C-alpha positions in Angstrom: -30.2 -27.9 -22.5 -33.1 -25.8 -21.2 -32.0 -26.6 -17.6 -28.5 -25.5 -18.4 -29.6 -22.2 -20.0 -31.9 -21.6 -17.0 -29.1 -22.3 -14.5 -26.8 -20.0 -16.4 -29.3 -17.2 -16.5 -29.9 -17.6 -12.8 -26.2 -17.4 -12.1 -25.8 -14.3 -14.3 -28.5 -12.7 -12.1 -27.4 -14.1 -8.7 -23.7 -13.4 -8.9 -23.9 -9.6 -9.5 -26.7 -9.4 -6.9 -24.6 -11.2 -4.2 -21.7 -8.9 -5.1 -23.8 -5.8 -4.7 -25.3 -7.0 -1.4 -21.8 -7.9 -0.1 -20.6 -4.4 -1.1 -23.5 -2.8 0.7 -23.2 -5.0 3.9 -19.4 -4.6 4.2 -19.6 -0.9 3.2 -21.8 -0.3 6.3 -19.3 -2.0 8.6 -16.7 0.4 9.9 -13.1 -0.3 10.7 -10.9 2.0 12.8 -14.0 3.2 14.7 -11.9 5.1 17.2 -10.4 7.4 14.7 -10.7 11.1 15.5 -9.5 14.2 13.5 -6.1 15.6 14.5 -6.6 19.4 14.2 -2.9 20.1 14.3 -2.0 17.3 12.0 -1.7 16.9 8.2 -4.7 17.8 6.0 -5.5 15.3 3.3 -8.5 14.8 1.0 -10.3 11.9 -0.5 -12.0 12.8 -3.8 -14.1 11.1 -6.4 -15.2 11.9 -9.9 -18.4 9.9 -9.2 -16.9 6.5 -10.0 -13.2 6.5 -9.1 -11.7 7.7 -5.8 -8.2 9.1 -5.2 -6.1 10.5 -2.4 -5.2 14.2 -2.5 -2.2 15.0 -0.4 0.0 18.0 0.2 2.7 18.3 -2.4 5.2 19.3 0.2 5.3 19.4 4.0 5.5 16.3 6.1 6.6 14.5 3.0 7.9 16.2 -0.1 6.3 14.5 -3.1 8.0 16.9 -5.5 11.4 15.2 -4.9 10.0 11.9 -6.1 7.7 13.4 -8.7 9.2 16.7 -9.9 6.5 19.1 -11.2 8.1 19.3 -14.7 8.1 15.5 -15.1 4.4 15.3 -14.5 2.8 18.4 -16.0 2.9 19.5 -19.6 4.3 23.0 -18.8 4.0 24.2 -22.4 0.2 24.0 -22.1 0.0 25.9 -18.8 0.0 29.6 -18.2 1.9 29.2 -15.0 3.6 26.6 -12.8 2.7 28.4 -9.6 0.1 27.2 -7.1 0.3 23.5 -7.5 0.3 22.7 -3.8 -1.5 19.4 -3.9 -0.9 16.1 -5.6 -3.5 13.3 -6.3 -2.9 9.6 -6.5 -5.1 6.9 -7.9 -4.6 3.2 -8.7 -6.3 1.1 -11.4 -6.0 -1.2 -14.3 -3.4 0.0 -16.7 -5.3 -0.6 -20.0 -8.5 0.9 -18.5 -6.6 4.0 -17.5 -4.8 4.5 -20.8 -7.5 3.5 -23.2 -10.6 5.0 -21.7 -10.1 8.7 -21.2 -13.8 9.0 -21.6 -16.5 6.5 -20.8 -17.5 6.5 -24.4 -14.1 4.9 -25.1 -14.8 1.8 -23.0 -14.7 -1.5 -24.9 -15.9 -4.9 -23.7 -12.5 -6.4 -24.0 -10.9 -3.7 -21.8 -13.6 -4.2 -19.2 -13.3 -8.0 -19.2 -9.5 -7.9 -18.9 -9.7 -5.5 -16.0 -12.4 -7.5 -14.1 -10.5 -10.7 -14.8 -7.2 -9.3 -13.4 -5.4 -10.1 -16.6 -3.4 -6.9 -17.0 -1.0 -4.9 -14.9 -1.9 -1.9 -12.8 -1.0 1.7 -13.2 -0.8 4.8 -10.9 -2.4 8.1 -11.9 -0.6 11.2 -10.5 -2.0 14.7 -10.9 -0.8 18.1 -9.6 -3.6 20.3 -8.3 -4.0 23.9 -7.3 -7.2 23.1 -5.4 -8.0 19.8 -3.7 -11.8 20.1 -4.0 -12.5 20.4 -7.7 -14.3 17.1 -7.6 -16.4 15.9 -4.7 -14.0 15.7 -1.8 -13.8 15.3 1.9 -11.1 16.7 4.1 -9.5 14.5 6.8 -7.0 15.8 9.4 -4.6 13.1 10.5 -1.5 13.0 12.7 2.0 12.6 11.3 2.3 8.9 12.2 -0.9 8.2 10.3 0.3 10.3 7.4 3.6 8.4 7.3 1.7 5.1 7.0 -0.4 6.5 4.2 2.7 7.8 2.4 4.2 4.3 2.6 1.1 2.8 1.3 0.8 5.1 -1.7 4.5 4.7 -2.6 4.1 0.9 -2.5 1.6 1.3 -5.4 4.4 2.2 -7.8 6.5 -0.3 -9.7 10.1 0.9 -9.6 13.3 0.5 -11.5 16.6 -0.7 -10.2 17.3 2.7 -8.7 14.0 2.7 -6.9 12.4 5.3 -9.1 8.8 5.2 -10.2 8.5 4.2 -13.9 6.7 6.8 -16.0 4.4 5.4 -18.7 5.0 6.9 -22.2 1.4 8.0 -22.6 -0.3 11.4 -22.4 -2.3 12.1 -19.3 -5.9 13.2 -19.3 -5.0 16.9 -18.7 -1.9 19.1 -18.8 -1.3 18.4 -15.1 -1.2 14.6 -14.8 0.8 11.5 -15.8 0.7 7.7 -15.5 3.2 5.4 -13.9 3.6 1.6 -13.8 1.8 0.2 -10.8 1.9 -2.9 -8.6 -0.8 -5.6 -8.3 -3.8 -6.4 -10.4 -7.3 -4.9 -10.6 -10.1 -7.4 -9.9 -13.8 -7.3 -8.8 -12.4 -7.7 -5.2 -9.6 -5.2 -5.5 -10.8 -2.2 -7.4 -9.5 1.4 -7.6 -11.8 2.4 -4.8 -10.8 -0.6 -2.6 -7.2 0.5 -3.1 -8.1 3.8 -1.5 -10.0 2.1 1.3 -7.1 -0.1 2.1 -4.9 2.9 2.3 -7.3 4.6 4.7 -7.5 1.4 6.8 -3.7 1.0 6.9 -3.3 4.6 8.1 -5.8 4.1 10.9 -8.5 6.3 9.4 -12.2 5.2 9.8 -13.4 3.5 6.7 -15.5 0.7 5.4 -14.6 -3.0 5.8 -14.8 -3.3 1.9 -15.5 -0.7 -0.7 -15.4 -1.8 -4.4 -17.4 1.3 -5.1 -16.6 4.9 -4.0 -19.9 5.4 -2.1 -19.0 3.5 1.0 -15.8 5.5 1.5 -17.7 8.6 2.1 -20.1 7.0 4.5 -17.4 6.8 7.1 -15.2 9.9 6.5 -15.9 12.9 8.7 -18.9 15.0 7.7 -18.1 18.7 7.3 
């Protein structure tokens, strides 16, 4: 019995340590090393609240997101002084229950965390209209239109859709007056986190990024320094 307890204790220490070491090692490895900014291309941002990264994209332009996500279907216009100036739209992906039931870290419960890490629940997409793309820590990246098209396709694939191809809004209030949740595709896991979802989008678009990034830190190691 003592040997079993000792082995279990060792595993509880070793597994997280191996995970962290793998995140560090693969976070230092860059993919798309030949990427260069495209000064005449499309401006995007990658932002983080310190834990969770998201894409911030132009609401209109090379792709008109307002046609798919009309402003009035996302924002609570009754709580806003004006609907002008929302020229940016942010997209994040994550575990559905975690998104909806933990608006603050103090709301986190062990069961929610366990289900998310075990990949037991569905995913959700977070959509937020913004007037400024840099309210959180953010990095600007200039990409060409082909790269942006690939990124748009990647983000759109994160949404579960109805028979008419429309993103499915979740009947739940957002965190603010300017955001909403939609049904997502896939499942959150220790290997495929919200930050790894962003990393895969960067990689698919051809933007320099880490080989694996379950945390947000490694994403910013490889994005252009400004």
